[in-house]
N, C-alpha and C positions, 0 to 999 in steps of 0.2 A: 741224524739230528732229532732231538726230542721235540715232538710237536706240542706236547703239553706245556712246555715252557714258552712257546711262541704264540699259540692261539689260545686266548684266555676267555673268550665269550663272544656273544653277539653284541655288537655296539649299537646297531639300529637296523631297521628295515625301511627302505625308501619306497614310498608309494606316490605315484603321480596324482596330482590334484588338478582336475580340469577347471575347477573354480575354487581358489584358495579359501575364500571366506566361507563358502558352503561346506567345504571339507573340514575346516577348523570347527565350525559350528557342530557338525555331525560328530566328530571325534570327541569334542569336549562335552557337549550337552546330551548327546544320545548315549555315547559309550563311556563317558566319565574320565577321559584322558585329561591330564593337566598340561597346560602349555608351559614349556620350559623356556623357549626363546624362538624368535624369528630373526632371520638374517637374509641379506641379499648381497652375496659376495660377488655377483656378476649380474647377468641379465635375469637370472631366475631366482625367485624368492624361495627360501627353505623355512619350514616351521618344524620344530622338534617338540614332540609331545610324549608324555610318559604315563604308563599305567602298570602298576604292579612290578616295576623294575624293567619293563620292556619299553624301548624307545622306538617310536615311529617318526620318520622324517617325511613330511609332506613336501613333494618336489613340484613346484609350479610348472604347469604346461604352458609353453608359449610357442608362437609361430607355427601352429598346426602340428607340432611334434608329439601328437597325442599318443600314438601307440608305437613309437619308434623302437622301443625295446620293452614293451609290455607295461601294464599298469603297475605291477610290482616292479619297480625300477631297479633296485639292487638290494643285496644283503651285505651289510658291513660287519666285518669281524674285527674285534679288538686284538691287537698284537702287542707283545712286550718290546720287540725290536723289529721294526719294519724292514730294515736292511737285511737282517738274517732271514726274515720270512720270505723276502723276494728271492734270496739265494736258495732257500728251501724249495720254493715253487719251481725254480729253474732246474733243480736236480730231479724233479718229477715231471720234466718236459711239459710244463704248463705254458701255453702260448701267451705271450705278453707283447703288447705293442711298444712298450718302453721298459727300461730297467731301473728308472729313477723315480722315487716317490716325489709327490708334490708337497712342498712346505706350506703349511697353513698358518705359520707364525707361532710364536710362544712354545716351540718345541713339538708342535703337533704336525703330523704328516699323514697323507693318505696315498693310496695306490690302487688303481683299478685294473682288473683283468677279467677274462671270461672263463667260466666253467665249461665242462665238456658238452653241454647242450646250448652253449651261447649265453648262459645266464651271466649277468653282470655282478661281479663280486668286488667289494672294496675292502682293503686292509686299512685300519685306522690305528694310529699310535698317538696318544695325547696325554 
């Protein structure tokens, strides 16, 4: 299976924010990122910022889950067909806790799995 047709780029890099307002201020005022949008799809608020074509997703830290899986929370890769990408990962014996992507509505899907060192990786189709 041709990987070039499945994996098209980095969607975003998720970074934990111990204090969302302080993190937003730092990324915007000090580093020059532009706020794209903020959402709260569940208990945790997410803020998406962009600089030079790179998107950082700030992930609010709640309930003391400070370093549960590191400050760099995840790397999200953009894919053209999330179902084919999951099949591709299976053929490479990648460990996955699920085989079904999560629907985010409006034709968008995501899927999480772990890399060889336990790093959290997200596939995103949108």
